Backbone as a chain_set.jsonl record, in Angstrom:
{"seq": "MIFFFLLLVLVLVAQIAEFFIPALPWLYNAHVYIVPVIVFYGAMALPFPLMLALALYAGLLLDALTVHVIGGKVEISTGSSILLYGMLAGIMHGLRPLFVRGRWEVHCILSGVCTSSIILAQYLMITFRRGSLVFTREIWWQIGVPGLFAMAIAPILFWFLQWLGRITAYRYLPERSRFE", "coords": {"N": [[0.817, -1.193, 0.0], [2.029, 1.153, 0.604], [3.581, 1.593, -1.62], [1.659, 2.2, -3.571], [0.698, 4.679, -2.63], [3.047, 6.113, -2.882], [3.242, 6.133, -5.67], [1.012, 7.748, -6.239], [1.868, 10.194, -5.163], [4.127, 10.622, -6.762], [2.907, 10.912, -9.274], [1.543, 13.325, -8.897], [3.732, 15.065, -8.388], [5.14, 14.773, -10.803], [3.239, 15.778, -12.574], [3.208, 18.465, -11.849], [5.879, 19.052, -12.366], [5.946, 18.851, -15.125], [5.018, 21.293, -15.969], [7.218, 22.903, -15.759], [9.054, 21.918, -17.494], [10.343, 22.892, -20.438], [8.81, 23.467, -23.682], [9.905, 21.893, -26.691], [11.515, 23.707, -28.916], [12.838, 23.141, -31.35], [11.557, 20.949, -32.249], [8.968, 21.529, -33.217], [7.665, 22.66, -30.989], [7.009, 20.525, -29.265], [6.049, 18.643, -26.362], [7.246, 17.154, -23.27], [6.064, 14.374, -21.615], [5.601, 12.941, -18.495], [3.896, 11.821, -16.647], [2.035, 9.922, -17.884], [3.738, 7.696, -18.258], [4.362, 6.918, -15.67], [1.816, 6.231, -14.753], [1.254, 4.105, -16.478], [3.202, 2.286, -15.693], [2.24, 1.802, -13.14], [-0.089, 0.545, -13.9], [0.865, -1.893, -14.676], [2.102, -2.902, -12.397], [0.338, -2.759, -10.237], [-2.553, -4.209, -8.573], [-5.802, -4.748, -10.11], [-7.998, -3.036, -8.994], [-6.533, -0.968, -7.692], [-5.067, -0.033, -9.831], [-7.102, 1.101, -11.364], [-7.852, 3.148, -9.601], [-5.517, 4.705, -9.614], [-5.507, 5.492, -12.307], [-7.864, 6.997, -12.322], [-7.136, 9.087, -10.581], [-4.905, 10.253, -11.931], [-6.219, 10.954, -14.285], [-8.108, 12.805, -13.312], [-6.372, 14.852, -12.475], [-5.221, 15.559, -14.961], [-7.528, 16.338, -16.324], [-8.245, 18.557, -14.82], [-6.319, 20.289, -15.659], [-6.624, 20.501, -18.425], [-9.228, 21.098, -19.25], [-11.205, 22.727, -21.513], [-12.996, 25.617, -21.931], [-14.464, 27.652, -24.038], [-15.946, 30.581, -24.797], [-18.343, 29.761, -23.558], [-18.624, 27.238, -24.557], [-17.837, 23.889, -24.228], [-14.833, 22.278, -24.875], [-12.946, 20.193, -24.323], [-14.158, 17.88, -22.309], [-14.791, 17.334, -18.794], [-13.737, 14.325, -17.38], [-13.072, 12.962, -19.656], [-10.324, 12.463, -19.844], [-10.025, 10.729, -17.745], [-11.379, 8.482, -18.678], [-9.741, 7.907, -20.897], [-7.222, 7.362, -19.672], [-8.05, 5.205, -18.075], [-8.87, 3.274, -19.988], [-6.491, 2.863, -21.527], [-4.672, 2.155, -19.516], [-5.901, -0.157, -18.702], [-5.438, -1.799, -20.907], [-2.664, -2.011, -20.719], [-2.554, -3.295, -18.261], [-3.629, -5.712, -18.936], [-1.524, -6.908, -20.202], [0.049, -7.716, -18.188], [1.049, -10.3, -17.408], [3.426, -10.59, -18.888], [5.015, -8.66, -17.663], [5.214, -9.721, -15.1], [6.861, -11.84, -15.596], [9.159, -10.466, -15.944], [9.572, -9.113, -18.315], [9.85, -6.198, -19.96], [9.877, -4.892, -22.357], [7.76, -4.671, -24.26], [5.984, -3.134, -22.796], [7.39, -0.754, -22.464], [7.477, 0.205, -25.09], [4.719, 0.375, -25.599], [4.069, 2.336, -23.744], [4.931, 4.682, -24.939], [3.34, 4.662, -27.271], [0.771, 4.774, -26.15], [0.918, 7.215, -24.782], [1.1, 9.014, -26.931], [-1.385, 8.407, -27.979], [-3.143, 9.476, -26.086], [-2.696, 12.226, -26.417], [-3.446, 12.505, -29.105], [-6.166, 11.798, -28.934], [-7.13, 13.904, -27.334], [-6.642, 16.035, -29.08], [-8.331, 15.329, -31.21], [-10.82, 15.529, -29.927], [-10.98, 18.297, -29.505], [-10.854, 19.289, -32.164], [-13.116, 18.109, -33.347], [-15.162, 19.301, -31.889], [-14.791, 21.937, -32.652], [-15.221, 21.714, -35.302], [-13.434, 21.547, -37.393], [-11.3, 19.568, -38.825], [-8.018, 19.264, -39.002], [-4.864, 18.236, -40.033], [-1.646, 18.929, -39.777], [1.912, 18.955, -40.495], [3.19, 19.918, -38.224], [1.361, 19.375, -36.2], [1.34, 16.565, -36.2], [3.962, 16.173, -35.361], [3.772, 17.215, -32.77], [2.142, 15.349, -31.64], [3.448, 12.884, -32.031], [6.175, 13.115, -31.098], [6.141, 13.412, -28.189], [5.384, 10.781, -27.569], [7.595, 9.341, -28.479], [9.551, 10.343, -26.734], [8.453, 9.381, -24.361], [8.783, 6.641, -24.765], [11.54, 6.593, -24.687], [12.201, 7.431, -22.073], [10.904, 5.58, -20.543], [12.209, 2.999, -19.884], [14.151, 3.83, -17.998], [12.601, 5.121, -16.056], [10.884, 3.018, -15.358], [12.722, 1.246, -14.242], [13.541, 2.768, -12.019], [11.088, 2.961, -10.617], [10.652, 0.286, -10.15], [12.735, -0.229, -8.403], [11.903, 1.423, -6.279], [9.627, -0.012, -5.567], [10.751, -2.384, -4.631], [12.158, -1.43, -2.427], [10.058, -0.635, -0.768], [9.028, -3.066, -0.213], [7.051, -4.163, -1.865], [4.687, -6.527, -2.861], [3.693, -7.349, -5.336], [5.484, -7.294, -7.385], [7.55, -8.301, -10.209], [8.669, -11.711, -10.344], [11.791, -12.681, -9.057], [14.579, -13.899, -10.795], [15.938, -17.142, -10.322], [18.59, -17.225, -10.648], [19.715, -14.832, -9.982]], "CA": [[0.0, 0.0, 0.0], [2.943, 2.296, 0.612], [3.99, 1.8, -3.007], [0.551, 2.874, -4.249], [0.703, 6.086, -2.231], [4.219, 6.723, -3.516], [2.881, 6.395, -7.06], [0.135, 8.912, -6.249], [2.701, 11.385, -4.942], [4.95, 10.807, -7.949], [2.063, 11.437, -10.342], [1.329, 14.744, -8.604], [5.001, 15.775, -8.582], [5.431, 14.775, -12.238], [2.296, 16.687, -13.23], [3.704, 19.812, -11.582], [7.173, 19.199, -13.046], [5.716, 19.032, -16.561], [4.857, 22.726, -16.226], [8.526, 23.551, -15.785], [9.836, 21.378, -18.601], [9.951, 23.723, -21.58], [8.522, 22.827, -24.963], [11.105, 21.747, -27.503], [11.261, 24.558, -30.088], [13.367, 22.559, -32.577], [10.647, 19.867, -32.642], [7.63, 22.101, -33.357], [7.131, 22.91, -29.638], [6.5, 19.294, -28.639], [6.243, 18.591, -24.913], [7.655, 15.884, -22.661], [5.075, 13.944, -20.632], [6.128, 11.928, -17.593], [2.789, 11.216, -15.899], [1.52, 8.674, -18.461], [4.664, 6.578, -18.058], [4.183, 6.467, -14.278], [0.504, 5.569, -14.684], [1.322, 2.825, -17.169], [3.937, 1.372, -14.829], [1.287, 1.413, -12.103], [-1.029, -0.408, -14.49], [1.508, -3.208, -14.726], [2.537, -3.38, -11.091], [-0.733, -2.741, -9.233], [-3.747, -5.011, -8.854], [-6.777, -4.021, -10.933], [-8.683, -1.903, -8.345], [-5.596, 0.127, -7.456], [-4.76, 0.512, -11.151], [-8.21, 1.994, -11.717], [-7.764, 4.326, -8.736], [-4.417, 5.525, -10.125], [-5.971, 6.089, -13.564], [-8.834, 8.031, -11.949], [-6.381, 10.196, -10.0], [-4.146, 10.917, -12.998], [-7.19, 11.556, -15.19], [-8.638, 14.011, -12.676], [-5.351, 15.889, -12.556], [-5.117, 16.01, -16.341], [-8.757, 17.072, -16.637], [-8.181, 19.865, -14.167], [-5.4, 21.135, -16.415], [-6.914, 20.606, -19.862], [-10.619, 21.389, -19.582], [-11.307, 23.949, -22.303], [-14.304, 26.235, -22.099], [-14.255, 28.868, -24.816], [-17.219, 31.186, -25.17], [-19.454, 28.966, -23.048], [-18.646, 25.94, -25.236], [-16.832, 22.983, -23.672], [-14.126, 21.575, -25.947], [-12.516, 18.928, -23.721], [-15.01, 17.808, -21.123], [-14.276, 16.657, -17.615], [-13.978, 12.893, -17.406], [-12.531, 12.323, -20.854], [-8.976, 11.963, -19.536], [-10.192, 9.568, -16.864], [-11.701, 7.358, -19.551], [-8.552, 7.578, -21.684], [-6.259, 6.679, -18.806], [-8.619, 3.921, -17.664], [-8.811, 2.343, -21.114], [-5.11, 2.533, -21.883], [-4.085, 1.433, -18.392], [-6.486, -1.493, -18.745], [-4.697, -2.559, -21.923], [-1.349, -2.326, -20.139], [-2.767, -4.271, -17.192], [-3.863, -6.997, -19.59], [-0.229, -7.47, -20.568], [0.789, -7.876, -16.941], [1.826, -11.543, -17.305], [4.788, -10.348, -19.379], [5.711, -7.909, -16.623], [5.488, -10.636, -13.986], [8.021, -12.631, -16.007], [10.328, -9.593, -16.052], [9.697, -8.616, -19.683], [9.357, -4.821, -19.986], [10.06, -4.28, -23.669], [6.464, -4.328, -24.849], [5.394, -2.068, -21.998], [8.106, 0.494, -22.772], [6.998, 0.67, -26.397], [3.32, 0.766, -25.462], [3.987, 3.595, -23.0], [5.028, 5.748, -25.936], [2.16, 4.618, -28.14], [-0.383, 5.226, -25.367], [1.08, 8.646, -24.532], [0.678, 9.687, -28.162], [-2.835, 8.195, -28.125], [-3.824, 10.444, -25.224], [-2.601, 13.537, -27.062], [-4.267, 12.434, -30.306], [-7.572, 11.816, -28.53], [-7.459, 15.268, -26.923], [-6.692, 16.862, -30.285], [-9.549, 14.985, -31.948], [-11.962, 16.112, -29.218], [-11.01, 19.739, -29.775], [-11.173, 19.568, -33.563], [-14.507, 17.738, -33.633], [-16.025, 20.328, -31.309], [-14.646, 23.155, -33.454], [-15.727, 21.434, -36.641], [-12.394, 21.666, -38.421], [-10.298, 18.522, -38.642], [-6.827, 19.617, -39.775], [-3.63, 17.599, -39.594], [-0.448, 19.442, -40.436], [3.143, 18.303, -40.047], [3.457, 20.363, -36.859], [0.455, 18.655, -35.296], [1.842, 15.199, -36.088], [5.153, 16.221, -34.518], [3.358, 17.426, -31.376], [1.522, 14.105, -31.177], [4.394, 11.77, -32.075], [7.415, 13.304, -30.337], [5.982, 13.01, -26.787], [5.385, 9.323, -27.488], [8.983, 8.889, -28.604], [10.217, 10.645, -25.472], [7.94, 8.448, -23.352], [9.477, 5.372, -24.997], [12.948, 6.737, -24.299], [12.368, 7.536, -20.618], [10.205, 4.479, -19.876], [13.075, 2.022, -19.199], [14.784, 4.447, -16.827], [11.557, 5.35, -15.056], [10.432, 1.709, -14.892], [13.753, 0.726, -13.346], [13.451, 3.533, -10.778], [9.87, 2.56, -9.906], [10.892, -1.089, -9.698], [13.596, -0.067, -7.238], [11.036, 1.916, -5.198], [8.783, -1.124, -5.152], [11.548, -3.324, -3.834], [12.461, -0.775, -1.147], [8.843, -0.643, 0.056], [8.638, -4.472, -0.076], [5.787, -4.368, -2.572], [4.668, -7.962, -3.161], [3.19, -7.662, -6.658], [6.53, -7.083, -8.381], [7.928, -9.537, -10.914], [9.449, -12.682, -9.6], [13.215, -12.639, -9.374], [15.139, -15.122, -11.345], [16.668, -17.879, -9.284], [20.013, -17.082, -10.938], [20.193, -13.517, -9.554]], "C": [[0.861, 1.257, 0.0], [3.359, 2.632, -0.816], [2.908, 2.538, -3.795], [0.53, 4.362, -3.898], [1.928, 6.816, -2.774], [3.949, 7.038, -4.987], [1.958, 7.603, -7.17], [0.924, 10.206, -6.084], [3.565, 11.665, -6.169], [4.155, 11.339, -9.127], [1.824, 12.938, -10.133], [2.596, 15.558, -8.86], [5.35, 15.856, -10.068], [4.498, 15.711, -12.989], [2.728, 18.139, -13.036], [5.009, 20.051, -12.334], [7.002, 19.415, -14.544], [5.489, 20.492, -16.929], [6.199, 23.411, -16.431], [9.454, 22.989, -16.845], [9.421, 22.155, -19.845], [9.623, 22.881, -22.812], [9.8, 22.819, -25.79], [10.927, 22.524, -28.808], [11.774, 23.959, -31.393], [12.519, 21.388, -33.064], [9.199, 20.365, -32.625], [6.926, 22.252, -32.009], [6.461, 21.686, -29.018], [6.858, 19.306, -27.158], [6.711, 17.211, -24.476], [6.646, 15.564, -21.562], [5.635, 12.781, -19.818], [4.998, 11.149, -16.92], [2.257, 9.943, -16.561], [2.43, 7.476, -18.238], [4.524, 6.032, -16.641], [2.859, 5.712, -14.141], [0.565, 4.193, -15.344], [2.199, 1.825, -16.418], [3.017, 0.869, -13.705], [0.274, 0.404, -12.621], [-0.437, -1.809, -14.552], [1.739, -3.777, -13.336], [1.408, -3.51, -10.075], [-1.831, -3.738, -9.573], [-4.82, -4.126, -9.498], [-7.483, -2.866, -10.216], [-7.76, -0.71, -8.091], [-5.165, 0.765, -8.77], [-5.855, 1.471, -11.589], [-8.197, 3.265, -10.87], [-6.651, 5.261, -9.206], [-4.805, 6.207, -11.43], [-6.985, 7.204, -13.295], [-8.116, 9.276, -11.432], [-5.622, 10.969, -11.081], [-5.088, 11.594, -13.993], [-7.81, 12.82, -14.62], [-7.643, 15.162, -12.726], [-5.23, 16.44, -13.975], [-6.356, 16.785, -16.76], [-8.755, 18.463, -16.016], [-7.287, 20.829, -14.941], [-5.843, 21.397, -17.848], [-8.369, 20.87, -20.212], [-10.668, 22.741, -20.301], [-12.757, 24.406, -22.354], [-14.062, 27.566, -22.791], [-15.613, 29.383, -25.266], [-18.422, 30.386, -24.717], [-19.563, 27.587, -23.685], [-17.5, 25.076, -24.697], [-16.171, 22.222, -24.823], [-13.571, 20.229, -25.48], [-13.25, 18.825, -22.4], [-14.32, 17.054, -19.987], [-14.672, 15.184, -17.675], [-13.39, 12.2, -18.614], [-11.137, 11.75, -20.592], [-9.04, 10.749, -18.614], [-10.499, 8.33, -17.7], [-10.494, 6.922, -20.378], [-7.529, 6.816, -20.848], [-6.778, 5.305, -18.388], [-8.534, 2.874, -18.76], [-7.383, 1.894, -21.408], [-4.396, 1.777, -20.759], [-4.651, 0.01, -18.324], [-5.799, -2.381, -19.774], [-3.337, -2.969, -21.369], [-1.483, -3.377, -19.037], [-3.017, -5.664, -17.77], [-2.578, -7.694, -20.009], [0.658, -7.709, -19.342], [1.541, -9.199, -16.825], [3.253, -11.408, -17.857], [5.621, -9.631, -18.324], [6.104, -8.815, -15.462], [6.694, -11.515, -14.304], [9.279, -11.784, -16.187], [10.562, -9.04, -17.436], [9.046, -7.233, -19.773], [9.323, -4.227, -21.384], [8.744, -3.806, -24.282], [5.839, -3.155, -24.105], [6.082, -0.73, -22.253], [7.633, 1.062, -24.104], [5.559, 1.144, -26.294], [3.143, 2.041, -24.643], [4.062, 4.779, -23.96], [3.811, 5.816, -26.832], [0.938, 5.165, -27.399], [-0.293, 6.711, -25.027], [0.663, 9.444, -25.754], [-0.819, 9.54, -28.392], [-3.633, 9.175, -27.277], [-3.833, 11.818, -25.88], [-3.461, 13.573, -28.318], [-5.753, 12.508, -29.965], [-7.998, 13.216, -28.088], [-7.556, 16.189, -28.137], [-7.96, 16.584, -31.091], [-10.794, 15.546, -31.264], [-12.093, 17.6, -29.527], [-11.434, 20.007, -31.214], [-12.604, 19.18, -33.926], [-15.471, 18.774, -33.063], [-15.957, 21.63, -32.097], [-15.134, 22.958, -34.878], [-14.691, 21.572, -37.735], [-11.278, 20.666, -38.126], [-9.126, 18.806, -39.574], [-5.626, 18.903, -39.174], [-2.487, 18.15, -40.427], [0.764, 18.691, -39.908], [3.444, 18.67, -38.597], [2.596, 19.613, -35.849], [0.927, 17.217, -35.12], [3.1, 15.151, -35.242], [4.762, 16.377, -33.06], [2.645, 16.21, -30.804], [2.559, 12.988, -31.065], [5.614, 11.909, -31.189], [7.237, 12.994, -28.85], [5.944, 11.495, -26.597], [6.793, 8.751, -27.599], [9.774, 9.174, -27.331], [9.744, 9.717, -24.365], [8.591, 7.079, -23.511], [10.916, 5.436, -24.512], [13.121, 6.767, -22.777], [11.729, 6.368, -19.87], [11.157, 3.472, -19.223], [13.721, 2.581, -17.936], [13.768, 4.615, -15.709], [11.029, 4.027, -14.506], [11.452, 1.108, -13.928], [13.693, 1.431, -11.995], [12.229, 3.115, -9.959], [9.976, 1.128, -9.402], [11.735, -1.069, -8.422], [12.787, 0.434, -6.044], [10.138, 0.81, -4.668], [9.526, -2.125, -4.285], [11.892, -2.733, -2.472], [11.255, -0.83, -0.211], [8.303, -2.051, 0.27], [7.269, -4.735, -0.692], [5.755, -5.793, -3.114], [4.182, -8.312, -4.558], [4.232, -7.455, -7.753], [6.876, -8.391, -9.067], [8.782, -10.446, -10.055], [10.906, -12.564, -10.01], [13.645, -13.993, -9.932], [15.914, -15.855, -10.258], [18.181, -17.798, -9.511], [20.56, -15.735, -10.515], [20.875, -13.578, -8.221]], "O": [[0.469, 2.293, -0.537], [3.476, 3.802, -1.18], [3.221, 3.412, -4.603], [0.361, 5.206, -4.778], [1.856, 8.003, -3.09], [4.372, 8.078, -5.492], [2.1, 8.404, -8.094], [0.676, 11.189, -6.782], [3.717, 12.819, -6.571], [4.673, 12.139, -9.906], [1.894, 13.722, -11.08], [2.539, 16.621, -9.479], [5.806, 16.898, -10.539], [4.918, 16.371, -13.94], [2.624, 18.948, -13.958], [5.222, 21.134, -12.879], [7.822, 20.088, -15.169], [5.737, 20.892, -18.067], [6.305, 24.379, -17.183], [10.535, 23.533, -17.071], [8.265, 22.082, -20.261], [10.089, 21.752, -22.962], [10.676, 23.661, -25.594], [10.252, 22.043, -29.718], [11.207, 24.236, -32.45], [12.733, 20.885, -34.167], [8.314, 19.701, -32.085], [5.726, 21.999, -31.903], [5.454, 21.813, -28.323], [7.853, 19.909, -26.754], [6.588, 16.232, -25.212], [6.403, 16.387, -20.679], [6.083, 11.775, -20.369], [5.134, 9.955, -16.655], [2.041, 8.955, -15.859], [1.948, 6.36, -18.048], [4.564, 4.819, -16.434], [2.799, 4.672, -13.485], [-0.005, 3.229, -14.832], [1.956, 0.622, -16.503], [3.013, -0.314, -13.367], [-0.169, -0.479, -11.888], [-1.166, -2.799, -14.488], [1.593, -4.98, -13.116], [1.518, -4.301, -9.139], [-2.019, -4.075, -10.741], [-4.742, -2.899, -9.432], [-7.563, -1.781, -10.792], [-8.173, 0.437, -8.261], [-4.922, 1.971, -8.823], [-5.566, 2.54, -12.127], [-8.499, 4.346, -11.375], [-6.824, 6.48, -9.197], [-4.47, 7.372, -11.642], [-6.966, 8.237, -13.964], [-8.46, 10.395, -11.812], [-5.692, 12.197, -11.137], [-4.792, 12.681, -14.49], [-8.017, 13.796, -15.342], [-8.016, 16.306, -12.985], [-5.146, 17.653, -14.166], [-6.25, 17.781, -17.475], [-9.215, 19.426, -16.629], [-7.479, 22.044, -14.884], [-5.472, 22.417, -18.428], [-8.711, 20.864, -21.395], [-10.23, 23.76, -19.767], [-13.638, 23.656, -22.776], [-13.518, 28.495, -22.195], [-16.334, 28.719, -26.012], [-19.429, 30.337, -25.423], [-20.497, 26.843, -23.387], [-16.34, 25.488, -24.713], [-16.851, 21.601, -25.641], [-13.717, 19.227, -26.18], [-12.992, 19.597, -21.477], [-13.404, 16.259, -20.198], [-15.815, 14.852, -17.988], [-13.223, 10.98, -18.609], [-10.813, 10.665, -21.073], [-8.202, 9.852, -18.699], [-9.944, 7.258, -17.459], [-10.244, 5.728, -20.545], [-7.034, 5.766, -21.256], [-6.012, 4.341, -18.353], [-8.173, 1.726, -18.505], [-7.104, 0.701, -21.523], [-3.609, 0.867, -21.02], [-3.946, -0.919, -17.928], [-5.602, -3.573, -19.541], [-2.908, -4.112, -21.523], [-0.624, -4.248, -18.897], [-2.655, -6.67, -17.16], [-2.542, -8.915, -20.156], [1.871, -7.882, -19.464], [2.596, -9.228, -16.192], [4.178, -12.042, -17.348], [6.79, -9.957, -18.117], [7.197, -8.688, -14.909], [7.454, -11.891, -13.411], [10.338, -12.305, -16.538], [11.651, -8.539, -17.717], [7.824, -7.116, -19.674], [8.778, -3.138, -21.568], [8.64, -2.677, -24.762], [5.232, -2.279, -24.722], [5.428, 0.313, -22.257], [7.415, 2.267, -24.226], [5.208, 2.192, -26.836], [2.16, 2.758, -24.831], [3.335, 5.76, -23.804], [3.306, 6.901, -27.123], [0.161, 5.934, -27.964], [-1.314, 7.397, -24.986], [-0.049, 10.441, -25.633], [-1.456, 10.442, -28.938], [-4.685, 9.652, -27.703], [-4.86, 12.496, -25.897], [-4.138, 14.569, -28.572], [-6.511, 13.207, -30.638], [-9.093, 13.668, -28.422], [-8.453, 17.028, -28.211], [-8.589, 17.514, -31.597], [-11.723, 15.989, -31.939], [-13.191, 18.097, -29.779], [-12.285, 20.863, -31.457], [-13.239, 19.858, -34.734], [-16.484, 19.09, -33.688], [-16.952, 22.348, -32.199], [-15.427, 23.927, -35.58], [-15.05, 21.703, -38.905], [-10.422, 20.906, -37.274], [-9.225, 18.614, -40.785], [-5.396, 18.955, -37.965], [-2.376, 17.875, -41.622], [0.652, 17.887, -38.983], [3.903, 17.827, -37.826], [3.064, 19.26, -34.767], [0.916, 16.7, -34.003], [3.3, 14.201, -34.484], [5.358, 15.738, -32.193], [2.559, 16.067, -29.584], [2.542, 12.226, -30.097], [6.053, 10.929, -30.585], [8.119, 12.356, -28.274], [6.416, 10.983, -25.582], [7.143, 7.798, -26.904], [10.575, 8.346, -26.897], [10.538, 9.306, -23.518], [8.916, 6.424, -22.52], [11.45, 4.457, -23.99], [14.076, 6.196, -22.251], [11.99, 6.185, -18.681], [10.923, 3.111, -18.069], [13.825, 1.887, -16.924], [14.042, 4.289, -14.554], [10.754, 3.925, -13.311], [11.078, 0.525, -12.911], [13.781, 0.787, -10.95], [12.326, 2.935, -8.745], [9.445, 0.799, -8.341], [11.466, -1.814, -7.479], [12.954, -0.06, -4.929], [9.915, 0.707, -3.462], [8.977, -2.647, -3.315], [11.918, -3.451, -1.472], [11.405, -1.044, 0.992], [7.24, -2.222, 0.867], [6.438, -5.438, -0.117], [6.708, -6.223, -3.765], [4.251, -9.479, -4.942], [3.887, -7.445, -8.935], [6.539, -9.466, -8.571], [9.512, -10.004, -9.167], [11.211, -12.367, -11.186], [13.128, -15.051, -9.572], [16.483, -15.223, -9.367], [18.962, -18.247, -8.672], [21.757, -15.494, -10.666], [21.336, -12.555, -7.716]]}, "num_chains": 1, "name": "protein.A"}
């Protein structure tokens, strides 16, 4: 249970830290997202009810930051991020048997794909509400680059979270090899 609360604190700290990480001007002002990687690790390491609670928490935080109301018209409604995180975390949780065997490769790649999926879904919500679906090269860069960064930082972050889990004696971590 200590590990779950540590994940909650890390999600909050990462959400705040994302404000201070500048956009990358040489990559069409793409951003770096850390919170989805933490949530997706939680989806692998936590049992299903706690995974849903973590997705709800991260979704509420993201909704609080991204709810758009322009001229009395809601563009990204509250609850959409909760559904996105819940769905994507559920997919990651379904691949948990690989994680239990110590195989992280698929999860690292899917962390990037799912991060880009969250951004794409938010963009589609905004464009459908505005009635103008436009995809330029800059938009694809702003959707794809955060996913690539999530793939790049996922192994490091997963290792760190694995270490935190072992320190807190979390029992749902992958089984150690008998040769270690």
